[in-house]
C-alpha positions, 0 to 999 in steps of 0.5 A: 080098759076092757079091750086092754084086759082082752089083749093082756089075756090073749098075750098070756094065752096065745101070743107069748107062747109063740113069742109074738109081741104085744104091739101085734096083739094090739094091732090085730085086736083093734083091727077086728074091733074096727071090722066089727063096727064097720059091718055091725049094727043092732042085730050084731050087738044083740047076737054078740051080747047073747053069745058073751053072756052064754060063754062067760056064764058057762065058763064061770060055772064050769070053773067053780065046779072044777075048783070045788071038785079039786078042793073036795068041796060040796056045794054047802062047804063051798059056800061056807068057805067063800063066806069065811074068806076075807076076800068075800067081806063087803062091809068096811066100817072100821076106818072112814079114812080107808079107801075101802070104807063101805059108804065111799064104795057104795055111793061111788058105785051108784053114781058111776052107774048113773053116769055110765048107763046113759052113755053106754051105747050097748045098754041103750041099743038093747032098750031101743030094739024093744018093740015098745016102752013097756017092753023096754022097762021089762028089759031093764028090770030083767037085766038087773036081776040077771046081772046080780046073779051073774056078778054074784057068780064072778065074785064067788069065782074070784074068791075060789080062784085065790083059794085054789092058787094058794093050795097050788102055791101059785103067785100073781103080781096082779089080779088080772093075770090069775085066771090066764095063769091057771087056765094055761096051767093045765088045771082045767079042761081046755074047753073052760078056757076057750069059752072064757076067752070067747066070752071075754073077747065078744064082751070087749068087742061090743064095749070097744065097738060102741066106744069106737062108733061114738068117738067117730061120730062125735068127732065127725059131727061135733068137731069137724062139722057136717054143715054144707057138706054132701052125703058122699063127703060126710061118708068119706070123712067118717070112714077116715075118722073111724080108721084114725080113731082105731089107731088112737085106740091101739096106741092108748092100749099099748101106752097104758100097758107100759104105764099101768102098775095096778089091776085093770078094774082099779084103773077103770074106776080110777079113770071113771072118777076123772072122766065121768065126773064132768058128765055127771055134773052136766047131767045133773045141771040139765035135770035140775036147772033150767037156766041158760049157760055161756056154752063156749066156756063149758069145756073149760069147767069140764077140764078144770074139775078133774084138775081140782079133783087131782089136787084134792086126791094128792093132798087129801091125807095132809089136808084132812087128817089122813083121809084117802080119796077112793072112787067117790072122787067122781061125786066131788068131780061132778059137784065141781062141774055143777058149781062151775056151770052155776057160775056160767049162768047167763044173766037176763 
């Protein structure tokens, strides 16, 4: 999804002005990600991570400064303007049936982070590259603190972009297109857009790169199997799978672009509710239960849980007096998986 957002931004900023198709954009982007993983490693990950953070933070700060200057806002009046905007509202306790109800968003966000953190190769590599356990703990704490302020900057920019767009009469169908439209409209100096694109691309490359590497390794080892094969044969198969996975990733982005009718951030969390649910259920079962299960039936449970969630989401308003599921569907997905695994426990 992050890679799709990069392709979308590059299409608006670079490829569309030259009349180049989206499929070419995707092919070039995925090819570069493939090269990144082919020649990458922990060092390249740390360097790109530092680069993306620097570029994104600098571009966000510059954008905030330019918008505030254009709207004649001092720092105090800017904070007051953001606080007064409906877009900066956090607490929604009015309607429990609403998708924006606070506790739905809060618990969904917490459990999504639990599921994603253990599966984020970038985050794990950063911790593993530390010298010892204590340094790894320090890294996690400092990351949380720094991310809090970075996310706060992005949220402030988001509100200011909409206020700025309203003052300039700019209209957008999807929120993903707001920044690229303003960046290409000569409202900011070119350096702001360039830094943002560099940060966005490096961010997506590290995310997509780790996903591509994980998929390749998992498919090679767990699906095709390496038993009885020589090191040379494994390397040869690994390279072929790597190329195949890159092609699949590119096709997925292209198809998603045709089907998607919502913002990318919304699409990310909707998909996470379905894909991370079974993994969260497996994590929970592994931590809290010590019994052995019938392994060969686990994939059926992992597929059945999202299907049950889809049925639940589609019929929730009719079944539960207008209740609408939001991203908290992830918790129910994990719960269904946990119950399914309990049913698979082997009897002594």
